[in-house]
C-alpha positions as a Markdown table, in Angstrom:
| # | Residue | x | y | z |
|---|---|---|---|---|
| 1 | Unk | 8.4 | 10.2 | -6.4 |
| 2 | Unk | 11.1 | 12.6 | -6.8 |
| 3 | Unk | 12.5 | 15.1 | -4.3 |
| 4 | Unk | 15.2 | 17.3 | -5.5 |
| 5 | Unk | 16.3 | 19.9 | -2.8 |
| 6 | Unk | 17.1 | 23.5 | -4.0 |
| 7 | Unk | 18.7 | 26.5 | -2.3 |
| 8 | Unk | 17.5 | 29.5 | -2.8 |
| 9 | Unk | 18.6 | 32.7 | -0.4 |
| 10 | Unk | 19.7 | 30.6 | 1.5 |
| 11 | Unk | 16.9 | 28.2 | 1.9 |
| 12 | Unk | 17.0 | 24.9 | 1.2 |
| 13 | Unk | 13.3 | 23.8 | -0.6 |
| 14 | Unk | 12.2 | 20.4 | -1.0 |
| 15 | Unk | 11.1 | 20.0 | -5.1 |
| 16 | Unk | 8.1 | 17.3 | -5.1 |
| 17 | Unk | 7.3 | 15.7 | -8.8 |
| 18 | Unk | 6.2 | 12.3 | -9.8 |
| 19 | Unk | 3.4 | 10.5 | -10.6 |
| 20 | Unk | -0.3 | 11.7 | -10.2 |
| 21 | Unk | -1.6 | 11.6 | -7.2 |
| 22 | Unk | 1.9 | 9.7 | -5.3 |
| 23 | Unk | 0.8 | 12.2 | -2.0 |
| 24 | Unk | -3.3 | 13.0 | -3.0 |
| 25 | Unk | -4.4 | 11.8 | 0.9 |
| 26 | Unk | -3.3 | 14.2 | 3.5 |
| 27 | Unk | -1.6 | 11.4 | 5.5 |
| 28 | Unk | 0.4 | 10.5 | 2.5 |
| 29 | Unk | 1.3 | 14.4 | 2.5 |
| 30 | Unk | 1.5 | 14.8 | 6.1 |
| 31 | Unk | 4.3 | 11.9 | 6.0 |
| 32 | Unk | 6.1 | 13.1 | 2.9 |
| 33 | Unk | 7.0 | 16.1 | 4.7 |
| 34 | Unk | 7.5 | 14.7 | 7.4 |
| 35 | Unk | 10.1 | 12.5 | 5.8 |
| 36 | Unk | 11.9 | 15.4 | 4.0 |
| 37 | Unk | 11.8 | 17.4 | 7.3 |
| 38 | Unk | 13.4 | 14.3 | 9.0 |
| 39 | Unk | 16.3 | 13.5 | 6.7 |
| 40 | Unk | 17.2 | 16.6 | 5.3 |
| 41 | Unk | 15.8 | 19.2 | 7.8 |
| 42 | Unk | 13.3 | 20.8 | 5.2 |
| 43 | Unk | 10.1 | 22.3 | 6.0 |
| 44 | Unk | 9.3 | 24.2 | 3.0 |
| 45 | Unk | 7.6 | 22.1 | 0.0 |
| 46 | Unk | 7.1 | 22.7 | -3.0 |
| 47 | Unk | 4.4 | 20.4 | -5.1 |
| 48 | Unk | 4.1 | 20.1 | -8.6 |
| 49 | Unk | 0.2 | 20.3 | -8.5 |
| 50 | Unk | -0.2 | 16.4 | -10.3 |
| 51 | Unk | 1.2 | 14.8 | -7.6 |
| 52 | Unk | -1.4 | 16.2 | -4.9 |
| 53 | Unk | -4.0 | 14.8 | -7.3 |
| 54 | Unk | -7.4 | 16.4 | -8.6 |
| 55 | Unk | -10.0 | 16.0 | -5.4 |
| 56 | Unk | -7.0 | 18.2 | -3.7 |
| 57 | Unk | -8.5 | 21.0 | -6.5 |
| 58 | Unk | -12.4 | 20.0 | -5.7 |
| 59 | Unk | -12.6 | 22.1 | -2.1 |
| 60 | Unk | -15.7 | 19.7 | -1.2 |
| 61 | Unk | -13.7 | 16.9 | -0.9 |
| 62 | Unk | -12.2 | 18.5 | 1.8 |
| 63 | Unk | -8.4 | 16.8 | 0.9 |
| 64 | Unk | -7.2 | 20.7 | 0.9 |
| 65 | Unk | -8.2 | 21.5 | 3.9 |
| 66 | Unk | -6.6 | 18.8 | 5.1 |
| 67 | Unk | -3.8 | 18.5 | 4.1 |
| 68 | Unk | -3.4 | 22.5 | 4.5 |
| 69 | Unk | -4.2 | 22.2 | 8.2 |
| 70 | Unk | -1.8 | 19.2 | 9.0 |
| 71 | Unk | 0.9 | 21.9 | 7.2 |
| 72 | Unk | 0.3 | 24.3 | 9.4 |
| 73 | Unk | 0.3 | 22.1 | 12.5 |
| 74 | Unk | 3.1 | 20.9 | 11.6 |
| 75 | Unk | 5.1 | 24.3 | 10.7 |
| 76 | Unk | 5.6 | 23.2 | 7.3 |
| 77 | Unk | 5.3 | 25.8 | 4.6 |
| 78 | Unk | 4.7 | 25.1 | 1.0 |
| 79 | Unk | 3.2 | 25.6 | -2.5 |
| 80 | Unk | 2.1 | 23.9 | -5.4 |
| 81 | Unk | 2.8 | 25.0 | -9.1 |
| 82 | Unk | 1.2 | 24.6 | -12.0 |
| 83 | Unk | -1.7 | 25.6 | -14.3 |
| 84 | Unk | -4.8 | 26.2 | -12.7 |
| 85 | Unk | -6.6 | 27.7 | -15.9 |
| 86 | Unk | -8.6 | 24.7 | -15.9 |
| 87 | Unk | -10.2 | 25.4 | -12.8 |
| 88 | Unk | -13.6 | 27.7 | -13.1 |
| 89 | Unk | -14.7 | 26.8 | -9.5 |
| 90 | Unk | -14.9 | 30.5 | -7.8 |
| 91 | Unk | -14.6 | 28.6 | -4.3 |
| 92 | Unk | -11.2 | 27.4 | -5.5 |
| 93 | Unk | -10.3 | 30.6 | -6.8 |
| 94 | Unk | -10.7 | 32.1 | -3.9 |
| 95 | Unk | -8.9 | 29.5 | -2.0 |
| 96 | Unk | -5.9 | 30.3 | -4.4 |
| 97 | Unk | -6.0 | 34.2 | -4.2 |
| 98 | Unk | -6.5 | 34.1 | -0.2 |
| 99 | Unk | -3.6 | 31.2 | 0.1 |
| 100 | Unk | -1.5 | 34.2 | -2.1 |
| 101 | Unk | -1.9 | 36.5 | 0.4 |
| 102 | Unk | -1.1 | 34.3 | 3.6 |
| 103 | Unk | 2.4 | 33.2 | 4.6 |
| 104 | Unk | 2.0 | 29.3 | 4.5 |
| 105 | Unk | 0.7 | 27.6 | 1.4 |
| 106 | Unk | 0.9 | 29.4 | -2.1 |
| 107 | Unk | -0.1 | 28.5 | -5.6 |
| 108 | Unk | 2.1 | 29.5 | -8.5 |
| 109 | Unk | 2.5 | 28.9 | -12.4 |
| 110 | Unk | 6.2 | 27.7 | -12.2 |
| 111 | Unk | 8.6 | 25.6 | -9.8 |
| 112 | Unk | 10.9 | 28.7 | -9.7 |
| 113 | Unk | 8.5 | 30.9 | -8.5 |
| 114 | Unk | 7.2 | 28.5 | -6.2 |
| 115 | Unk | 10.8 | 28.0 | -4.7 |
| 116 | Unk | 11.3 | 31.7 | -4.7 |
| 117 | Unk | 8.0 | 32.4 | -2.8 |
| 118 | Unk | 8.9 | 30.0 | -0.5 |
| 119 | Unk | 12.2 | 31.1 | 0.4 |
| 120 | Unk | 11.2 | 34.8 | 1.3 |
| 121 | Unk | 8.4 | 33.9 | 3.1 |
| 122 | Unk | 8.6 | 33.9 | 6.9 |
């Protein structure tokens, strides 16, 4: 797993990329968030969507909901970046829409946009 730290608007954001599904379970995602927080004091993380695995995007698995709930509980703001055009599920599209209108979890097309959204999030 690759973790890059990026400064944007005075905020430090961890950008996570790497092999597919490296942070696919709620436990793995939370462990990563806590490691980044402990090691670098960062509570904003941008994930390449491949790192979260495909089950994340099948809402009936509950993976996305569990990860999101853990992040909210531990005050971690996160963004997932990548191409979502192949997903046709209405519930997933609604989830993405609602998340993007919130303050804690975002879906973006690019790493740069994810970092920018996280840096502006309050």
